[in-house]
C-alpha positions in Angstrom: -8.3 19.6 -10.5 -10.8 21.0 -8.0 -11.0 17.6 -6.2 -7.2 17.3 -6.3 -6.7 20.8 -4.7 -9.4 20.2 -2.1 -8.0 16.8 -1.0 -4.4 18.0 -1.3 -4.9 21.1 0.9 -7.0 19.1 3.4 -4.3 16.5 3.8 -1.6 19.0 4.1 -3.5 21.0 6.7 -4.2 17.9 8.7 -0.6 16.7 8.7 0.8 20.1 9.5 -1.7 20.5 12.4 -0.7 17.1 13.8 3.0 17.8 13.6 2.6 21.3 15.2 0.7 19.6 18.0 3.7 17.2 18.3 6.1 20.2 18.5 3.8 21.9 21.1 3.7 18.9 23.3 7.5 18.4 23.2 8.0 21.9 24.5 5.8 21.2 27.6 6.9 19.3 30.7 6.3 15.6 30.3 3.9 14.0 32.8 5.3 11.4 35.1 3.7 8.1 34.3 5.6 5.3 36.1 5.0 1.7 35.0 4.5 -0.5 38.1 7.4 -2.9 38.5 9.6 -1.2 35.9 12.1 1.6 36.1 10.5 3.3 33.2 8.7 6.6 33.0 6.4 6.6 29.9 5.4 10.2 30.3 8.1 11.5 27.8 7.0 8.8 25.3 3.6 10.6 25.0 5.1 14.1 24.4 8.4 13.3 22.6 7.6 12.5 19.0 4.6 10.2 19.4 2.3 12.1 17.1 4.9 12.6 14.4 5.7 8.9 14.5 2.1 7.8 14.2 1.6 10.1 11.2 4.6 8.8 9.4 3.6 5.2 10.5 0.1 5.4 9.0 1.4 6.9 5.7 4.1 4.2 5.5 1.8 1.3 6.1 -0.6 2.5 3.5 2.2 3.1 1.0 3.6 -0.4 1.7 0.2 -1.9 1.0 0.1 -0.1 -2.3 3.6 -1.3 -3.2 2.6 -4.8 -2.5 -0.4 -4.4 -4.8 1.7 -2.9 -7.5 4.1 -5.9 -7.3 1.2 -8.3 -7.5 -0.3 -6.6 -10.5 3.1 -7.2 -12.2 2.9 -10.9 -11.3 5.2 -10.9 -8.3 4.4 -12.5 -4.9 5.7 -10.4 -2.1 4.7 -11.3 1.5 2.3 -8.4 2.2 1.9 -8.6 6.0 5.6 -9.2 6.5 6.4 -6.1 4.4 4.0 -4.0 6.4 5.1 -5.2 9.8 8.8 -4.7 9.2 8.3 -1.4 7.3 6.3 -0.1 10.3 9.1 -1.2 12.7 11.7 0.7 10.8 9.6 3.9 11.2 8.9 3.2 14.9 12.5 2.2 15.7 14.1 5.7 16.0 11.2 6.8 18.3 11.6 3.8 20.5 15.4 3.9 20.6 15.5 7.6 21.4 13.0 7.3 24.2 14.9 4.4 25.7 18.1 6.4 26.1 17.4 7.0 29.8 17.7 3.3 30.3 20.2 2.3 27.6 22.4 5.3 28.2 22.6 6.3 24.5 20.9 6.4 21.1 21.9 3.3 19.0 21.9 4.0 15.3 22.8 0.4 14.4 19.3 -1.0 15.2 17.7 -0.2 11.8 20.4 -2.3 10.1 19.9 -5.1 12.6 16.1 -4.9 11.9 16.7 -5.1 8.1 18.7 -8.3 8.7 15.9 -9.7 10.8 13.4 -8.7 8.0 15.5 -10.5 5.4 15.8 -13.6 7.6 12.1 -13.7 8.3 11.3 -13.4 4.6 13.5 -16.4 3.9 11.8 -18.3 6.7 8.3 -17.4 5.4 9.3 -18.4 1.9 10.5 -21.8 3.1 7.3 -22.4 5.1 4.8 -21.2 2.6 6.3 -21.6 -0.8 9.3 -23.9 -0.5 11.8 -23.2 -3.4 9.1 -21.8 -5.8 10.0 -18.3 -6.9 12.3 -18.0 -3.8 14.6 -15.3 -5.1 11.7 -13.2 -6.6 9.5 -13.4 -3.5 12.2 -12.6 -1.0 13.8 -9.9 -3.1 10.6 -8.0 -3.8 9.5 -8.2 -0.2 12.8 -6.9 1.1 12.8 -4.1 -1.5 9.3 -3.0 -0.3 10.4 -3.1 3.3 13.5 -0.9 2.6 11.8 1.4 0.1 8.8 2.2 2.2 10.0 1.6 5.8 13.7 2.2 5.5 13.4 5.5 3.8 10.4 6.8 5.8 12.3 5.9 8.9 14.7 8.8 8.2 11.7 11.1 8.8 11.3 9.9 12.4 15.1 9.8 12.8 15.3 13.5 11.8 12.5 14.4 14.1 13.9 12.5 17.1 17.6 13.4 16.6 17.1 17.1 16.2 14.5 16.9 18.9 11.7 19.1 20.3 9.9 21.8 18.4 13.0 22.4 16.3 12.9 18.8 15.1 9.3 19.3 14.0 10.2 22.6 12.3 13.1 21.1 10.2 10.9 18.1 9.2 8.1 20.4 8.1 10.5 22.8 6.3 12.3 20.0 4.5 9.1 18.3 3.3 7.6 21.6 2.2 10.7 22.2 0.0 10.3 18.6 -1.4 6.7 19.1 -2.3 7.2 22.7 -3.7 9.7 21.3 -6.2 6.9 19.4 -7.9 4.6 22.5 -7.8 7.3 24.7 -9.3 8.0 22.1 -12.0 4.4 21.7 -12.8 3.7 25.4 -13.4 7.0 26.1 -15.1 6.5 23.1 -17.4 3.0 24.2 -18.3 4.2 27.7 -19.2 7.6 27.0 -20.8 7.9 23.3 -21.3 9.2 22.3 -24.7 11.8 19.5 -24.2 10.8 16.2 -22.7 12.7 15.0 -19.7 12.2 11.3 -20.1 9.3 10.8 -22.5 8.9 7.1 -22.1 8.7 7.3 -18.3 6.9 10.5 -17.6 5.6 12.1 -20.8 4.4 15.4 -19.2 7.7 16.2 -17.5 10.1 18.6 -19.3 13.6 19.9 -18.8 12.2 23.4 -18.4 9.9 22.2 -15.6 12.7 20.4 -13.9 14.9 23.5 -13.9 11.9 25.6 -12.8 11.2 23.2 -9.9 14.9 23.5 -8.8 14.9 27.3 -9.0 11.6 27.5 -7.0 13.0 25.2 -4.3 16.3 27.1 -3.9 14.5 30.5 -3.8 12.0 29.4 -1.2 14.7 27.5 0.8 16.7 30.7 1.0 13.7 33.0 1.7 11.8 30.9 4.2 15.1 29.6 5.8 16.2 33.2 6.3 13.0 34.0 8.1 13.3 30.9 10.3 16.9 31.7 11.0 16.4 35.4 11.9 13.3 34.4 14.0 15.5 31.9 15.9 13.3 28.9 15.0 15.8 27.1 12.9 19.3 28.5 13.1 21.9 26.6 11.1 25.5 26.5 12.5 27.9 28.4 10.3 31.0 26.2 10.8 31.6 25.5 7.1 29.8 28.3 5.3 27.3 31.2 5.8 23.8 29.9 6.5 22.6 31.4 3.3 24.8 29.1 1.2 23.8 26.2 3.4 20.1 26.9 2.5 21.0 27.1 -1.2 22.6 23.7 -0.9 19.6 22.4 1.0 17.3 23.6 -1.8 19.4 22.0 -4.5 19.7 18.7 -2.8 16.1 18.3 -1.8 15.0 19.6 -5.3 17.1 17.0 -7.0 16.0 14.1 -4.8 12.4 15.2 -4.9 12.4 15.0 -8.7 14.3 11.7 -8.6 11.8 10.2 -6.1 8.9 11.1 -8.3 10.6 9.4 -11.3 11.4 6.3 -9.3 7.7 5.9 -8.3 6.7 6.5 -12.0 9.1 3.7 -13.0 7.3 1.3 -10.7 3.8 2.4 -11.8 4.9 2.3 -15.5 6.1 -1.3 -14.9 2.8 -2.3 -13.4 0.9 -0.4 -16.2 -1.1 1.8 -13.8 -1.5 5.6 -13.6 -1.7 5.9 -9.9 -0.5 3.7 -7.0 -4.0 3.5 -5.6 -7.3 5.3 -5.0 -7.0 6.2 -1.3 -6.9 9.9 -2.0 -9.4 11.1 -4.6 -7.8 13.4 -7.2 -4.3 12.5 -6.0 -4.3 8.8 -6.4 -2.7 6.7 -3.7 -0.6 7.4 -0.7 2.6 6.5 -2.6 1.7 9.2 -5.2 2.0 11.7 -2.3 4.9 10.1 -0.5 7.1 9.2 -3.5 9.3 12.4 -3.4 9.5 12.7 0.4 10.7 9.1 0.7 13.8 9.5 -1.4 14.5 13.0 0.0 14.2 11.9 3.6 17.7 10.5 4.0 19.1 13.7 2.4 17.2 15.9 4.8 18.4 13.8 7.8 22.0 13.9 6.5 21.9 17.7 6.0 20.4 18.6 9.4 22.2 16.1 11.6 25.6 15.4 9.9 26.5 18.0 7.3 25.1 20.9 9.4 23.5 21.2 12.8 20.7 23.3 14.2 21.9 25.8 16.8 19.8 25.6 20.0 17.7 28.8 20.4 
């Protein structure tokens, strides 16, 4: 437990510090760095989401590698390098698309779907070149699943950061992921204190219904409390077109709490299928990167939907 706490806190502090640096840089005037021969100023690329994208990219590539290893333990044959390259591209895509808007004239949301189509086509091509017809459906399907699960879902983190933009984009990303991770913490302590009824015994024997409810309550309470502080401080002000911001925060807590729990169970399903306890050993005491990223992955599209489509952040 001591190692788990030390590694977990160190990782959290490092990620938070990097994202805050990203927010700080985005609030500063971007340097003018003109590429010779091109009508392209790369200065904003260095200050507008670069650090956040790199952080998500590193975590995604490591999680993709662990997913490939889990699949191979189970006897599948995914194309590891292909999965990592295309998963990485799905994370980088929103950052590139957004920073190209001065040239393209607008942010194109269809590019991730196009890239998934390219990924599928490349998986078919690689299968034909390397393996012929042997295990074709299995190899292509598992590779594509890993690309979408790791890269497609993680890409919503960079989409959220870039679409909200600036320090506010960093703030909503940090706030959302804090709520996702606090769900697990609330469920753990509530389950230890009050847990009696197993949630899904064959999948995750330690999880209980009491812990599940406790995690949801914890997330909703903290979403309301911290969200209120951010709102009154003018850091994250939610538009009140449909409902008072307090109810929007309650909705946010419920949604992220539910998808956080679901994301943890989804990763448990994969690990249970591979007959392993952790996805890897990259983080002593915590397991692998996927063990840390499992809940944020499934919750990332929900956070993006909430902050950019269901509600919007009012500019300070």
